[in-house]
N, C-alpha and C positions, 0 to 999 in steps of 0.2 A: 668862787669855788662852787656855788650852787649849780650853775649850768654845767660845769665840768662833771659834777656828780651825776647829773641827769644823763649826760652822754656816756658816762662810765656804766651806769645801770643798763642803758640800752646796749652797750657793747657786751656786758656780761650776759645779758639775756640772749643776744645773737650768738655769742661764743658758745653758750651751753645748748643752743638749739639748732641753728642753721649752718654754722661754720664747719661742722663736721662733714658737710657735703663738699667742702672746698679743699679737701686733703689732696695733696699732690705728692706721690711717692713717700707716703708716711709723714709728711710735713704739713702741719695745719697752720694757716695764717692766723695771727692773733689780733683781733679787733681791740681787745683789752690793752695790749701793749701799745698799739697805735694811739689809743685814747690817752694812755699814760704819757707817752712821749709828746703828744700834742699839748697836753697840759704842762708838762715839765719844761718844755722849751719856751713857755710863755710866763713862767712864774719863778720865784726864788727857790733855791735848793731845799729849804725847810718845808715849804708847802708842797713841793714836788715829792719829797720823801713821804710825807703824810698821805698824799694822794696815791703813791705807789703802795703803801701799806694797806690802804683800803682796797685798792684794786687786787693786790695779791691775796688778801683775806677772802675777797669774793671768789677768786679763782680756786683757792683751797676749799671753799665751801662747795663750789660747783663740782670739783674733782673728788670730793669726799676724802680729802687728804688731811689728816689731823696733824701732820708734822710741821706745817707752816713753811714749807720750802718755797712755794710760790710767793708767799708774803715777803720773805726776806729777799729773794731774788728780784722781785719786781720793785721793791723799795730801793734797792741799790741801783738797779737799772734806771729808775726815775731820778735818783740823785745825780748819777753820772750824766744823764740826758739834760739836766738843767744847768750844768756847769758852763757849756759854751754859749749860752744865750746872750751874754753881754758882748760877744765878739762877732756874732753873725745876725742876719735878719731872720727872724723866725718864720716869715712868710715865704721863704725861698724853698722851692720844691726840692732841688738837689740836697740842700742842707737837711731838710726834714727826712728825706729818704736815707741819707747817710747816717744820721743820728738814730733812726729807727733800726737800720740794719745792725749798727754797733750795739744798740740796746738789746736787740734780740740775741746776739752772740754772747753778750755779758750775762744776760738772764739765763740762757740755756747752760752756760758754763757753771754759773753758781748753782743752778738747780741740780745738775748732775753731780757736781762736787758734793753738795749736801747729801744727795741720795747715796753716794758712795760711802760717806761717813756713816750713814744709817745702815749700811750693809748690803746695798744693791750690788749685784755682781758686776765687776768692772769689765767683763769680756766683750761688751758691746760698745766700747768707746768710739771706735771708728764709725760704726753705724750711726750713733747719736751725733757725732761730729758732722757727718755728711747731711743728716737731717737738719741740724742747726744751720748749716750754710744755706741749704735750700729754703728753710724757713726765714732766714734773714733776707733772702732775695724776694720771697713772697710778701713778707711784711713791708719791704721797701716799695714794692709795686702797690700794695694796698694803701700805704701811706700817701703815695702820689695820687691814687684815686680819691682818697679822702680829701686831700688838699684841693683837687680840682672841683669836687662837689661842693666843698665849703666855699670856695671862691665864687662858684656859680650862684649860690644862695646869697652870698655877701653882695654881689653885684645887683641882684634883684632888690635887696633891701635898700641899697644906695639909690637905685633907679626910682623906687617909690618915694624916697625921701626928697628927691630933687623936684618932683612934680608939684 
């Protein structure tokens, strides 16, 4: 879990600083969610939920949001992302992309549902839905990029170990 927390910290820093430049039509890809799904697909549901709570609390701190909506939404998305891990290979790129897109839609749905209960005006539902769909596609592409980079570094490590 220690290395996962280091990657999560790096994702939180990148999310709060440079990912704002990657916005496409008001949808921002989330490195934090990709890190959460990466960890969740490789561990049991309990640890995945704890990791999701930590990631969501970090996002609430970055967003200066005291309501805890990201904490709850990310924890549930992490829990749901960890459930199919026993049935599929976690190193599969399509699997990782699909789980990331699904987790994005679940997290955004939970986030905006909680915000509605807090009194956020519901008139922008269609706009937020379209942004969530675009963000799911962007996060899936980001997940594929992360998987390919991780495989590249993994191959280098194994190549050095064989010598």
